All heavy atoms as TSV, in Angstrom:
chain	resi	resn	atom	element	x	y	z
A	1	MET	N	N	97.320	108.302	113.055
A	1	MET	CA	C	98.220	107.388	112.395
A	1	MET	C	C	97.419	106.545	111.403
A	1	MET	O	O	96.348	106.047	111.706
A	1	MET	CB	C	98.901	106.514	113.434
A	1	MET	CG	C	99.848	105.523	112.868
A	1	MET	SD	S	100.730	104.713	114.205
A	1	MET	CE	C	102.213	104.390	113.351
A	2	ALA	N	N	97.968	106.373	110.220
A	2	ALA	CA	C	97.276	105.641	109.172
A	2	ALA	C	C	97.391	104.138	109.408
A	2	ALA	O	O	98.429	103.629	109.797
A	2	ALA	CB	C	97.864	105.986	107.820
A	3	LYS	N	N	96.293	103.456	109.187
A	3	LYS	CA	C	96.280	102.000	109.286
A	3	LYS	C	C	96.872	101.412	108.009
A	3	LYS	O	O	96.828	102.037	106.959
A	3	LYS	CB	C	94.847	101.508	109.451
A	3	LYS	CG	C	94.189	101.970	110.721
A	3	LYS	CD	C	92.770	101.455	110.772
A	3	LYS	CE	C	92.054	102.032	111.966
A	3	LYS	NZ	N	90.658	101.615	112.003
A	4	PRO	N	N	97.398	100.209	108.069
A	4	PRO	CA	C	97.965	99.620	106.855
A	4	PRO	C	C	96.931	99.359	105.770
A	4	PRO	O	O	97.278	99.240	104.602
A	4	PRO	CB	C	98.581	98.310	107.331
A	4	PRO	CG	C	98.197	98.133	108.735
A	4	PRO	CD	C	97.587	99.395	109.233
A	5	ASP	N	N	95.654	99.285	106.129
A	5	ASP	CA	C	94.625	99.030	105.125
A	5	ASP	C	C	93.977	100.312	104.614
A	5	ASP	O	O	93.024	100.259	103.862
A	5	ASP	CB	C	93.570	98.070	105.667
A	5	ASP	CG	C	92.842	98.626	106.875
A	5	ASP	OD1	O	93.360	99.561	107.497
A	5	ASP	OD2	O	91.763	98.106	107.190
A	6	ASP	N	N	94.498	101.477	105.027
A	6	ASP	CA	C	93.983	102.741	104.521
A	6	ASP	C	C	94.542	102.991	103.122
A	6	ASP	O	O	95.719	102.805	102.874
A	6	ASP	CB	C	94.381	103.903	105.437
A	6	ASP	CG	C	93.586	103.922	106.725
A	6	ASP	OD1	O	92.526	103.261	106.770
A	6	ASP	OD2	O	94.019	104.591	107.667
A	7	LEU	N	N	93.671	103.426	102.244
A	7	LEU	CA	C	94.098	103.719	100.884
A	7	LEU	C	C	94.192	105.221	100.684
A	7	LEU	O	O	93.370	105.980	101.190
A	7	LEU	CB	C	93.105	103.139	99.876
A	7	LEU	CG	C	93.104	101.637	99.713
A	7	LEU	CD1	C	91.953	101.196	98.833
A	7	LEU	CD2	C	94.405	101.178	99.124
A	8	LYS	N	N	95.193	105.622	99.950
A	8	LYS	CA	C	95.336	107.010	99.540
A	8	LYS	C	C	95.062	107.060	98.046
A	8	LYS	O	O	95.048	106.033	97.364
A	8	LYS	CB	C	96.752	107.510	99.831
A	8	LYS	CG	C	97.115	107.522	101.293
A	8	LYS	CD	C	98.515	108.039	101.485
A	8	LYS	CE	C	99.484	107.015	100.962
A	8	LYS	NZ	N	100.873	107.278	101.221
A	9	LEU	N	N	94.863	108.246	97.554
A	9	LEU	CA	C	94.608	108.406	96.131
A	9	LEU	C	C	95.786	107.895	95.304
A	9	LEU	O	O	95.599	107.343	94.221
A	9	LEU	CB	C	94.331	109.880	95.812
A	9	LEU	CG	C	93.736	110.197	94.463
A	9	LEU	CD1	C	92.441	109.435	94.252
A	9	LEU	CD2	C	93.490	111.676	94.318
A	10	SER	N	N	96.982	108.033	95.829
A	10	SER	CA	C	98.171	107.597	95.090
A	10	SER	C	C	98.284	106.072	95.013
A	10	SER	O	O	99.105	105.557	94.253
A	10	SER	CB	C	99.428	108.165	95.746
A	10	SER	OG	O	99.559	107.688	97.062
A	11	ASP	N	N	97.475	105.340	95.789
A	11	ASP	CA	C	97.497	103.884	95.740
A	11	ASP	C	C	96.723	103.330	94.546
A	11	ASP	O	O	96.837	102.158	94.222
A	11	ASP	CB	C	96.928	103.285	97.026
A	11	ASP	CG	C	97.788	103.597	98.233
A	11	ASP	OD1	O	99.013	103.704	98.063
A	11	ASP	OD2	O	97.230	103.740	99.331
A	12	PHE	N	N	95.928	104.169	93.904
A	12	PHE	CA	C	95.133	103.746	92.756
A	12	PHE	C	C	95.866	104.074	91.464
A	12	PHE	O	O	96.575	105.075	91.370
A	12	PHE	CB	C	93.772	104.459	92.736
A	12	PHE	CG	C	92.857	104.059	93.852
A	12	PHE	CD1	C	92.748	104.832	94.997
A	12	PHE	CD2	C	92.103	102.912	93.764
A	12	PHE	CE1	C	91.912	104.465	96.024
A	12	PHE	CE2	C	91.252	102.529	94.789
A	12	PHE	CZ	C	91.161	103.308	95.918
A	13	THR	N	N	95.676	103.230	90.455
A	13	THR	CA	C	96.226	103.530	89.134
A	13	THR	C	C	95.307	104.543	88.469
A	13	THR	O	O	94.185	104.801	88.926
A	13	THR	CB	C	96.307	102.265	88.263
A	13	THR	OG1	O	94.983	101.776	88.033
A	13	THR	CG2	C	97.165	101.201	88.903
A	14	LEU	N	N	95.764	105.100	87.371
A	14	LEU	CA	C	94.969	106.084	86.645
A	14	LEU	C	C	93.653	105.472	86.160
A	14	LEU	O	O	92.595	106.096	86.243
A	14	LEU	CB	C	95.769	106.637	85.468
A	14	LEU	CG	C	95.139	107.764	84.677
A	14	LEU	CD1	C	94.882	108.963	85.585
A	14	LEU	CD2	C	96.008	108.154	83.517
A	15	VAL	N	N	93.714	104.244	85.690
A	15	VAL	CA	C	92.504	103.564	85.195
A	15	VAL	C	C	91.532	103.318	86.347
A	15	VAL	O	O	90.321	103.504	86.186
A	15	VAL	CB	C	92.881	102.239	84.494
A	15	VAL	CG1	C	91.646	101.442	84.127
A	15	VAL	CG2	C	93.726	102.522	83.270
A	16	GLU	N	N	92.057	102.906	87.503
A	16	GLU	CA	C	91.180	102.667	88.658
A	16	GLU	C	C	90.525	103.957	89.123
A	16	GLU	O	O	89.343	103.956	89.476
A	16	GLU	CB	C	91.979	102.046	89.804
A	16	GLU	CG	C	92.384	100.613	89.549
A	16	GLU	CD	C	93.349	100.074	90.573
A	16	GLU	OE1	O	94.023	100.860	91.278
A	16	GLU	OE2	O	93.436	98.831	90.674
A	17	MET	N	N	91.264	105.053	89.107
A	17	MET	CA	C	90.670	106.337	89.495
A	17	MET	C	C	89.566	106.733	88.531
A	17	MET	O	O	88.508	107.225	88.954
A	17	MET	CB	C	91.743	107.427	89.548
A	17	MET	CG	C	92.623	107.343	90.758
A	17	MET	SD	S	93.691	108.769	90.934
A	17	MET	CE	C	95.067	108.274	89.909
A	18	ALA	N	N	89.792	106.498	87.242
A	18	ALA	CA	C	88.772	106.819	86.245
A	18	ALA	C	C	87.528	105.958	86.452
A	18	ALA	O	O	86.396	106.459	86.404
A	18	ALA	CB	C	89.330	106.629	84.841
A	19	ARG	N	N	87.734	104.664	86.692
A	19	ARG	CA	C	86.598	103.764	86.911
A	19	ARG	C	C	85.815	104.160	88.163
A	19	ARG	O	O	84.581	104.109	88.176
A	19	ARG	CB	C	87.084	102.323	87.023
A	19	ARG	CG	C	87.564	101.767	85.690
A	19	ARG	CD	C	88.034	100.351	85.787
A	19	ARG	NE	N	86.941	99.470	86.176
A	19	ARG	CZ	C	87.113	98.287	86.748
A	19	ARG	NH1	N	88.329	97.836	86.991
A	19	ARG	NH2	N	86.077	97.545	87.065
A	20	MET	N	N	86.540	104.546	89.231
A	20	MET	CA	C	85.865	104.972	90.457
A	20	MET	C	C	85.068	106.257	90.200
A	20	MET	O	O	83.959	106.415	90.711
A	20	MET	CB	C	86.880	105.205	91.579
A	20	MET	CG	C	87.500	103.932	92.094
A	20	MET	SD	S	86.361	102.857	92.967
A	20	MET	CE	C	86.437	103.572	94.576
A	21	GLY	N	N	85.616	107.159	89.400
A	21	GLY	CA	C	84.904	108.385	89.059
A	21	GLY	C	C	83.615	108.106	88.298
A	21	GLY	O	O	82.576	108.715	88.558
A	22	VAL	N	N	83.701	107.175	87.363
A	22	VAL	CA	C	82.506	106.796	86.590
A	22	VAL	C	C	81.461	106.168	87.506
A	22	VAL	O	O	80.269	106.479	87.416
A	22	VAL	CB	C	82.893	105.843	85.436
A	22	VAL	CG1	C	81.660	105.220	84.805
A	22	VAL	CG2	C	83.713	106.583	84.396
A	23	LEU	N	N	81.905	105.284	88.406
A	23	LEU	CA	C	80.960	104.649	89.327
A	23	LEU	C	C	80.318	105.681	90.250
A	23	LEU	O	O	79.118	105.618	90.520
A	23	LEU	CB	C	81.662	103.570	90.155
A	23	LEU	CG	C	82.048	102.308	89.405
A	23	LEU	CD1	C	82.881	101.396	90.292
A	23	LEU	CD2	C	80.816	101.582	88.910
A	24	LEU	N	N	81.104	106.636	90.717
A	24	LEU	CA	C	80.564	107.693	91.569
A	24	LEU	C	C	79.518	108.508	90.816
A	24	LEU	O	O	78.459	108.837	91.361
A	24	LEU	CB	C	81.691	108.600	92.061
A	24	LEU	CG	C	81.278	109.757	92.943
A	24	LEU	CD1	C	80.675	109.243	94.247
A	24	LEU	CD2	C	82.462	110.644	93.228
A	25	GLY	N	N	79.808	108.814	89.561
A	25	GLY	CA	C	78.845	109.541	88.739
A	25	GLY	C	C	77.556	108.765	88.529
A	25	GLY	O	O	76.463	109.332	88.578
A	26	ARG	N	N	77.685	107.459	88.311
A	26	ARG	CA	C	76.495	106.632	88.120
A	26	ARG	C	C	75.666	106.557	89.403
A	26	ARG	O	O	74.431	106.560	89.363
A	26	ARG	CB	C	76.883	105.233	87.651
A	26	ARG	CG	C	77.415	105.237	86.218
A	26	ARG	CD	C	77.781	103.868	85.750
A	26	ARG	NE	N	76.587	103.021	85.696
A	26	ARG	CZ	C	76.636	101.702	85.534
A	26	ARG	NH1	N	77.802	101.096	85.395
A	26	ARG	NH2	N	75.539	100.992	85.500
A	27	MET	N	N	76.351	106.502	90.561
A	27	MET	CA	C	75.636	106.484	91.834
A	27	MET	C	C	74.884	107.796	92.040
A	27	MET	O	O	73.721	107.808	92.473
A	27	MET	CB	C	76.608	106.262	92.997
A	27	MET	CG	C	77.126	104.868	93.109
A	27	MET	SD	S	78.210	104.748	94.537
A	27	MET	CE	C	79.180	103.330	94.117
A	28	ALA	N	N	75.545	108.900	91.702
A	28	ALA	CA	C	74.903	110.209	91.839
A	28	ALA	C	C	73.691	110.325	90.911
A	28	ALA	O	O	72.639	110.841	91.297
A	28	ALA	CB	C	75.906	111.319	91.536
A	29	LYS	N	N	73.837	109.828	89.699
A	29	LYS	CA	C	72.738	109.871	88.732
A	29	LYS	C	C	71.528	109.094	89.241
A	29	LYS	O	O	70.391	109.552	89.141
A	29	LYS	CB	C	73.203	109.310	87.396
A	29	LYS	CG	C	72.167	109.380	86.306
A	29	LYS	CD	C	72.722	108.828	85.002
A	29	LYS	CE	C	71.648	108.794	83.938
A	29	LYS	NZ	N	72.145	108.192	82.695
A	30	ARG	N	N	71.780	107.926	89.810
A	30	ARG	CA	C	70.674	107.138	90.360
A	30	ARG	C	C	70.023	107.852	91.538
A	30	ARG	O	O	68.814	107.808	91.718
A	30	ARG	CB	C	71.161	105.768	90.814
A	30	ARG	CG	C	71.426	104.831	89.680
A	30	ARG	CD	C	71.725	103.445	90.198
A	30	ARG	NE	N	72.161	102.559	89.132
A	30	ARG	CZ	C	72.485	101.297	89.323
A	30	ARG	NH1	N	72.441	100.769	90.526
A	30	ARG	NH2	N	72.873	100.557	88.305
A	31	GLY	N	N	70.828	108.511	92.344
A	31	GLY	CA	C	70.287	109.244	93.485
A	31	GLY	C	C	69.423	110.417	93.047
A	31	GLY	O	O	68.378	110.693	93.631
A	32	ILE	N	N	69.857	111.107	92.013
A	32	ILE	CA	C	69.089	112.251	91.499
A	32	ILE	C	C	67.798	111.768	90.858
A	32	ILE	O	O	66.757	112.427	90.954
A	32	ILE	CB	C	69.937	113.046	90.490
A	32	ILE	CG1	C	71.081	113.746	91.223
A	32	ILE	CG2	C	69.098	114.060	89.731
A	32	ILE	CD1	C	72.116	114.366	90.309
A	33	ALA	N	N	67.827	110.618	90.212
A	33	ALA	CA	C	66.652	110.090	89.526
A	33	ALA	C	C	65.619	109.518	90.494
A	33	ALA	O	O	64.519	109.161	90.078
A	33	ALA	CB	C	67.063	109.012	88.534
A	34	ASP	N	N	65.941	109.460	91.782
A	34	ASP	CA	C	65.017	108.930	92.781
A	34	ASP	C	C	63.745	109.778	92.798
A	34	ASP	O	O	63.783	110.994	92.657
A	34	ASP	CB	C	65.691	108.955	94.152
A	34	ASP	CG	C	64.807	108.395	95.245
A	34	ASP	OD1	O	63.911	107.590	94.933
A	34	ASP	OD2	O	65.012	108.768	96.408
A	35	ASP	N	N	62.620	109.122	93.010
A	35	ASP	CA	C	61.341	109.835	93.018
A	35	ASP	C	C	60.952	110.334	94.404
A	35	ASP	O	O	59.804	110.681	94.646
A	35	ASP	CB	C	60.238	108.944	92.458
A	35	ASP	CG	C	60.066	107.652	93.233
A	35	ASP	OD1	O	60.832	107.439	94.192
A	35	ASP	OD2	O	59.177	106.865	92.874
A	36	GLY	N	N	61.891	110.371	95.327
A	36	GLY	CA	C	61.618	110.892	96.664
A	36	GLY	C	C	61.382	109.816	97.703
A	36	GLY	O	O	61.204	110.113	98.875
A	37	THR	N	N	61.379	108.568	97.294
A	37	THR	CA	C	61.138	107.486	98.238
A	37	THR	C	C	62.400	107.099	98.994
A	37	THR	O	O	62.319	106.530	100.077
A	37	THR	CB	C	60.608	106.234	97.512
A	37	THR	OG1	O	61.575	105.802	96.561
A	37	THR	CG2	C	59.288	106.517	96.826
A	38	GLY	N	N	63.561	107.364	98.425
A	38	GLY	CA	C	64.818	106.989	99.054
A	38	GLY	C	C	65.171	105.528	98.853
A	38	GLY	O	O	66.106	105.024	99.458
A	39	ASN	N	N	64.426	104.848	98.024
A	39	ASN	CA	C	64.671	103.426	97.760
A	39	ASN	C	C	65.512	103.260	96.499
A	39	ASN	O	O	65.063	102.749	95.487
A	39	ASN	CB	C	63.346	102.675	97.586
A	39	ASN	CG	C	62.535	102.688	98.848
A	39	ASN	OD1	O	63.088	102.734	99.933
A	39	ASN	ND2	N	61.218	102.658	98.711
A	40	VAL	N	N	66.755	103.691	96.577
A	40	VAL	CA	C	67.665	103.578	95.443
A	40	VAL	C	C	68.632	102.434	95.724
A	40	VAL	O	O	69.276	102.399	96.762
A	40	VAL	CB	C	68.452	104.896	95.239
A	40	VAL	CG1	C	69.391	104.770	94.074
A	40	VAL	CG2	C	67.496	106.051	95.034
A	41	ASP	N	N	68.714	101.501	94.796
A	41	ASP	CA	C	69.601	100.355	94.968
A	41	ASP	C	C	70.952	100.647	94.326
A	41	ASP	O	O	71.075	100.729	93.113
A	41	ASP	CB	C	68.980	99.112	94.334
A	41	ASP	CG	C	69.818	97.875	94.573
A	41	ASP	OD1	O	70.593	97.867	95.551
A	41	ASP	OD2	O	69.685	96.915	93.794
A	42	LEU	N	N	71.951	100.837	95.164
A	42	LEU	CA	C	73.301	101.108	94.693
A	42	LEU	C	C	74.233	99.931	94.948
A	42	LEU	O	O	75.436	100.041	94.727
A	42	LEU	CB	C	73.868	102.345	95.399
A	42	LEU	CG	C	73.111	103.647	95.222
A	42	LEU	CD1	C	73.739	104.738	96.076
A	42	LEU	CD2	C	73.089	104.058	93.768
A	43	SER	N	N	73.693	98.816	95.389
A	43	SER	CA	C	74.530	97.700	95.830
A	43	SER	C	C	75.436	97.160	94.722
A	43	SER	O	O	76.583	96.814	94.985
A	43	SER	CB	C	73.675	96.578	96.395
A	43	SER	OG	O	72.785	96.088	95.416
A	44	ASP	N	N	74.949	97.105	93.485
A	44	ASP	CA	C	75.786	96.590	92.404
A	44	ASP	C	C	76.970	97.509	92.136
A	44	ASP	O	O	78.101	97.052	91.948
A	44	ASP	CB	C	74.969	96.371	91.139
A	44	ASP	CG	C	74.313	97.636	90.618
A	44	ASP	OD1	O	73.985	98.516	91.435
A	44	ASP	OD2	O	74.117	97.745	89.394
A	45	LEU	N	N	76.749	98.802	92.171
A	45	LEU	CA	C	77.839	99.751	91.946
A	45	LEU	C	C	78.802	99.780	93.127
A	45	LEU	O	O	80.017	99.916	92.948
A	45	LEU	CB	C	77.277	101.149	91.685
A	45	LEU	CG	C	76.371	101.272	90.451
A	45	LEU	CD1	C	75.810	102.680	90.350
A	45	LEU	CD2	C	77.098	100.896	89.193
A	46	GLN	N	N	78.284	99.614	94.328
A	46	GLN	CA	C	79.136	99.580	95.513
A	46	GLN	C	C	80.039	98.352	95.498
A	46	GLN	O	O	81.213	98.432	95.884
A	46	GLN	CB	C	78.293	99.611	96.779
A	46	GLN	CG	C	77.641	100.948	97.020
A	46	GLN	CD	C	76.632	100.919	98.152
A	46	GLN	OE1	O	76.127	99.868	98.530
A	46	GLN	NE2	N	76.332	102.091	98.693
A	47	ARG	N	N	79.515	97.213	95.039
A	47	ARG	CA	C	80.338	96.005	94.941
A	47	ARG	C	C	81.474	96.198	93.947
A	47	ARG	O	O	82.608	95.767	94.180
A	47	ARG	CB	C	79.485	94.803	94.535
A	47	ARG	CG	C	78.731	94.176	95.677
A	47	ARG	CD	C	78.169	92.818	95.290
A	47	ARG	NE	N	77.382	92.845	94.065
A	47	ARG	CZ	C	76.070	93.099	94.008
A	47	ARG	NH1	N	75.395	93.352	95.127
A	47	ARG	NH2	N	75.430	93.092	92.865
A	48	ARG	N	N	81.186	96.856	92.834
A	48	ARG	CA	C	82.229	97.120	91.849
A	48	ARG	C	C	83.312	98.023	92.446
A	48	ARG	O	O	84.508	97.794	92.238
A	48	ARG	CB	C	81.649	97.790	90.614
A	48	ARG	CG	C	80.833	96.870	89.754
A	48	ARG	CD	C	80.341	97.598	88.535
A	48	ARG	NE	N	79.463	96.756	87.752
A	48	ARG	CZ	C	78.980	97.105	86.565
A	48	ARG	NH1	N	79.282	98.275	86.057
A	48	ARG	NH2	N	78.188	96.291	85.917
A	49	ALA	N	N	82.901	99.052	93.181
A	49	ALA	CA	C	83.863	99.960	93.808
A	49	ALA	C	C	84.702	99.222	94.847
A	49	ALA	O	O	85.919	99.438	94.946
A	49	ALA	CB	C	83.130	101.135	94.445
A	50	GLU	N	N	84.075	98.341	95.609
A	50	GLU	CA	C	84.813	97.567	96.612
A	50	GLU	C	C	85.833	96.647	95.953
A	50	GLU	O	O	86.929	96.459	96.471
A	50	GLU	CB	C	83.846	96.746	97.461
A	50	GLU	CG	C	83.038	97.581	98.428
A	50	GLU	CD	C	81.932	96.795	99.111
A	50	GLU	OE1	O	81.813	95.567	98.852
A	50	GLU	OE2	O	81.203	97.400	99.900
A	51	ARG	N	N	85.491	96.080	94.795
A	51	ARG	CA	C	86.429	95.227	94.076
A	51	ARG	C	C	87.660	96.011	93.629
A	51	ARG	O	O	88.794	95.540	93.734
A	51	ARG	CB	C	85.750	94.615	92.850
A	51	ARG	CG	C	85.627	93.122	92.957
A	51	ARG	CD	C	85.049	92.508	91.725
A	51	ARG	NE	N	83.644	92.916	91.620
A	51	ARG	CZ	C	82.978	93.097	90.496
A	51	ARG	NH1	N	83.562	92.904	89.351
A	51	ARG	NH2	N	81.718	93.455	90.489
A	52	ILE	N	N	87.446	97.236	93.155
A	52	ILE	CA	C	88.563	98.086	92.746
A	52	ILE	C	C	89.442	98.416	93.947
A	52	ILE	O	O	90.669	98.379	93.871
A	52	ILE	CB	C	88.041	99.372	92.064
A	52	ILE	CG1	C	87.335	99.024	90.757
A	52	ILE	CG2	C	89.178	100.356	91.823
A	52	ILE	CD1	C	86.566	100.177	90.140
A	53	GLU	N	N	88.808	98.714	95.095
A	53	GLU	CA	C	89.564	99.025	96.303
A	53	GLU	C	C	90.377	97.815	96.781
A	53	GLU	O	O	91.523	97.960	97.201
A	53	GLU	CB	C	88.619	99.484	97.417
A	53	GLU	CG	C	88.017	100.837	97.171
A	53	GLU	CD	C	86.971	101.210	98.200
A	53	GLU	OE1	O	86.586	100.360	99.026
A	53	GLU	OE2	O	86.534	102.369	98.178
A	54	LYS	N	N	89.784	96.630	96.708
A	54	LYS	CA	C	90.504	95.424	97.120
A	54	LYS	C	C	91.717	95.181	96.243
A	54	LYS	O	O	92.773	94.767	96.724
A	54	LYS	CB	C	89.577	94.207	97.086
A	54	LYS	CG	C	88.596	94.168	98.224
A	54	LYS	CD	C	87.710	92.947	98.131
A	54	LYS	CE	C	86.658	92.958	99.213
A	54	LYS	NZ	N	85.747	91.810	99.118
A	55	THR	N	N	91.581	95.434	94.951
A	55	THR	CA	C	92.707	95.279	94.030
A	55	THR	C	C	93.841	96.230	94.415
A	55	THR	O	O	95.010	95.845	94.438
A	55	THR	CB	C	92.259	95.541	92.580
A	55	THR	OG1	O	91.198	94.660	92.262
A	55	THR	CG2	C	93.402	95.351	91.611
A	56	ALA	N	N	93.489	97.469	94.724
A	56	ALA	CA	C	94.502	98.451	95.120
A	56	ALA	C	C	95.148	98.057	96.440
A	56	ALA	O	O	96.356	98.215	96.617
A	56	ALA	CB	C	93.871	99.836	95.219
A	57	LEU	N	N	94.364	97.516	97.370
A	57	LEU	CA	C	94.920	97.079	98.650
A	57	LEU	C	C	95.901	95.922	98.465
A	57	LEU	O	O	96.958	95.882	99.103
A	57	LEU	CB	C	93.798	96.628	99.590
A	57	LEU	CG	C	93.226	97.690	100.516
A	57	LEU	CD1	C	92.038	97.126	101.281
A	57	LEU	CD2	C	94.274	98.198	101.464
A	58	ARG	N	N	95.551	94.957	97.607
A	58	ARG	CA	C	96.455	93.842	97.354
A	58	ARG	C	C	97.772	94.322	96.757
A	58	ARG	O	O	98.840	93.869	97.126
A	58	ARG	CB	C	95.790	92.828	96.419
A	58	ARG	CG	C	94.846	91.886	97.128
A	58	ARG	CD	C	94.419	90.822	96.161
A	58	ARG	NE	N	93.694	91.478	95.077
A	58	ARG	CZ	C	92.480	91.137	94.678
A	58	ARG	NH1	N	91.873	90.124	95.219
A	58	ARG	NH2	N	91.883	91.775	93.709
A	59	ARG	N	N	97.670	95.264	95.818
A	59	ARG	CA	C	98.872	95.793	95.193
A	59	ARG	C	C	99.708	96.562	96.225
A	59	ARG	O	O	100.936	96.468	96.244
A	59	ARG	CB	C	98.489	96.699	94.021
A	59	ARG	CG	C	99.660	97.135	93.199
A	59	ARG	CD	C	99.285	97.929	91.950
A	59	ARG	NE	N	98.316	98.961	92.201
A	59	ARG	CZ	C	97.008	98.881	91.874
A	59	ARG	NH1	N	96.531	97.828	91.284
A	59	ARG	NH2	N	96.193	99.884	92.120
A	60	LYS	N	N	99.050	97.297	97.114
A	60	LYS	CA	C	99.755	98.063	98.135
A	60	LYS	C	C	100.452	97.114	99.118
A	60	LYS	O	O	101.563	97.396	99.565
A	60	LYS	CB	C	98.773	98.958	98.893
A	60	LYS	CG	C	99.410	99.802	99.952
A	60	LYS	CD	C	98.396	100.675	100.656
A	60	LYS	CE	C	99.062	101.485	101.733
A	60	LYS	NZ	N	98.097	102.339	102.414
A	61	ALA	N	N	99.831	95.999	99.437
A	61	ALA	CA	C	100.405	95.044	100.394
A	61	ALA	C	C	101.655	94.375	99.831
A	61	ALA	O	O	102.519	93.965	100.584
A	61	ALA	CB	C	99.363	94.002	100.761
A	62	LYS	N	N	101.748	94.268	98.531
A	62	LYS	CA	C	102.925	93.643	97.902
A	62	LYS	C	C	104.164	94.517	97.993
A	62	LYS	O	O	105.265	94.034	97.909
A	62	LYS	CB	C	102.649	93.331	96.434
A	62	LYS	CG	C	101.707	92.177	96.243
A	62	LYS	CD	C	101.548	91.894	94.773
A	62	LYS	CE	C	100.600	90.739	94.540
A	62	LYS	NZ	N	100.428	90.438	93.120
A	63	LYS	N	N	103.977	95.824	98.143
A	63	LYS	CA	C	105.121	96.757	98.174
A	63	LYS	C	C	105.958	96.565	99.389
A	63	LYS	O	O	105.681	96.191	100.405
A	63	LYS	CB	C	104.635	98.199	98.135
A	63	LYS	CG	C	104.064	98.572	96.796
A	63	LYS	CD	C	103.670	100.022	96.781
A	63	LYS	CE	C	103.061	100.416	95.453
A	63	LYS	NZ	N	102.664	101.781	95.423
């Protein structure tokens, strides 16, 4: 059973999906550019993704 705070792809707008795709690509690029140490800082991109998710959750809660 889905929780009320679970997001589906249909809960995001087209612009939010595009932004999430770009952020995912940037995270992947940073991971590939790693020199093998595993010390890749993705926290700034993760915060941006969380902000987009929170916006979608707020909009979903209004429905």
